[in-house]
N, C-alpha and C positions, 0 to 999 in steps of 0.2 A: 254445481260445485266449482266449475271452472270460472264462472262469473265472479264468485267470491274471492277466488285466488287472484284473479285479474284486478279486482278492486283493492285487495290487500297489497298487491304489488304496486299499484298506482299510489296507494296511500303511503307506502314506505319510500317510494321513489318520486315523491311529488316535486322535488327540486329539478330532477331531470325532465319531468313532464312539463313543468313551467318553462324551462329553457327551450325545449323543442317547440312548444306552442309559441314562444316569443320569436324564435327563428322562423317559424312558418307565417306568423302575422306580420313580420317586418316588411316583406315585399308588398303585401296587400295594403298596409298602412302607407307605404311609400307611394304607391299608385294613387291612393286617395289624396294625399297631401300634394302630389304633383298636379293632379287635376284641379284642386283648390287654388294652387299657385297660378296655374294657367288661366283660370277664370278671373283671378284677381288682377293679373298684370297684362291681360290680353291687349297687345299692341302698344303698351306703354313703355317697354324697355327693349333694348336690342338683344340679339341672340347671345352675345357674349355675357351680358349680365344675367340673362336667364339661366345660362349654364352654371354660373357661379351661385345663383340663388338655389338652384336644385342641389348643388353640391353642399351648400350650407344646410339645406333641409335634411339631406341624407345624414350629415354629421350629427345634427341636433336630434333627429329621430333615433339614430343608433345610440347616442348617449342616453336618451330617456329609456330606451329598451334595456340597455346595459344596467342602468340604475335599478330598474324594476327587477331584473333577474338577480342582481346582487342582493337586493332586499330579501327575495325568496330564498337565496342561498345562505342567509343568516348574517349578512353584514349589517351591523347596527346602523340605524338611521342617523345616530349621532356622528358616526364616521363619515357618512355621506354629507352631513351638514358641515362638518369641518372641511371636507374637500370643497364643497360648494362655496363656503365663505372664503376659503383661500383663493379660489379662482376669481371670486368677486373682488377681493382686495387686489389681486394682480391686475384685473381689468381697470380698477380705479387708478392704480399707479400708471397704467398704460395710457389712460386718458390725460393725465396731468404731467407726465414726465416727457417733455419734448425730445429729450436725447435718447429715449428708449426705442429700440427696434419694435417693441410691442406696441408703442404708440402709433407706428405706421400701420400695423395690422388693424388696430382699433379704428384709426382714421379711415381705412378702407371700408370697414363695416358702416361707418357713418356716411361716407360718400355713397355707398350702395343703397342705403336706406333713403337718403334725401333725394337722389335721382335728379338733381338740378343740372348737373354737367354730365354729358354723355360723350362717347367716342364720336369724333367728327365735328364737335362744337369748337368754334373759335373763342378763345378766352384771353383775358388780360389779368395776370396776377399782380396785384399792387403790393409791394413790400417797402413801405416808407416812401422814399423819393425815387426808388427804382421800380420798374415794372417789366414783366415778361409777357410777350404775346405769342400765341401759337395755337395750332389746331390740336386737339386732344387725339393722339394716335392710339394710346393704350392706357388703361387704368389697371395697374397691377396691384398685387398685395402690398408692395412696399413703396411704389412710386407711380407718378403719373408721367407719361412721356408726351411732351409737346413737340410739334414740328413747327419751327419758326417759318415765316413767310419766305425767308432766304434759303430754306432747306435744312438749316441746322436743327438738331434735335436737342431738346432740353429735358433732362431727367430731374423731376421735382419731387421731393419726398411727400408722401401722403399727409403726414402730420402738419407740414407747412401749408399744403394745399387747402386743408380744412381750416386752419387758423388765420389765413391771410384773406383779405377781400379779393374775390374773384368776380370780374366783370365778364358776363357772357355777351360776346359781340354779335350784332345782327348780321354783319357781313365780314368778309375776309379783309383784313387790314392791308394797306398799301405797303409795298416793299420799301425798306429804308435804304437811303443812299449813305454809304459809308463816307465820312469826311476825308478829304485828301490830307494825307499826313506827310510831313517832311522827315526825312531820315537824317538825323544828326549823329555824326560819328566822332566829333571832336571839334577843336577850334578851326575856324575858317582860315584857309591859307590865302595869302594875297594873290597868288598866280591863278587861282580858279575863277 
């Protein structure tokens, strides 16, 4: 009799059961995906990027698990589709709106996936007639920090880093000599 009561309780409280099962499965699925990630990227990327990849995996897995739990709780699939299409449209705007802060985050994801430039690489960013050279010190969510050969730091937005031609240099560039400048403060006096 107790087995039937337990099954009846589980049948009426299936939403709670599914939620508990999802919460218990999350760490297990996380370990499996981290092992797959480790096999995939073994020795290909630095520790800093690996940490960010794991963080991105955790977020995506949590989002998928949350969506599954919400479906079992009775949220209509149409509502989730509206949410998903809204997020997709927002990402589309982020890709093409260079002025948007979201475009910097999207550009970070693109830089993360392409993996052509890493921390420690010497690069030259060509922007029309101008160019900037430096060693990549940090690749953040919003910008790339370059350290110039002279020691100056250049903070370059991710969306521009992705859309401009970037030359990966084979060796450290030579220090530039600043041209001698004359200081002119007004008309020249005859007694000087």
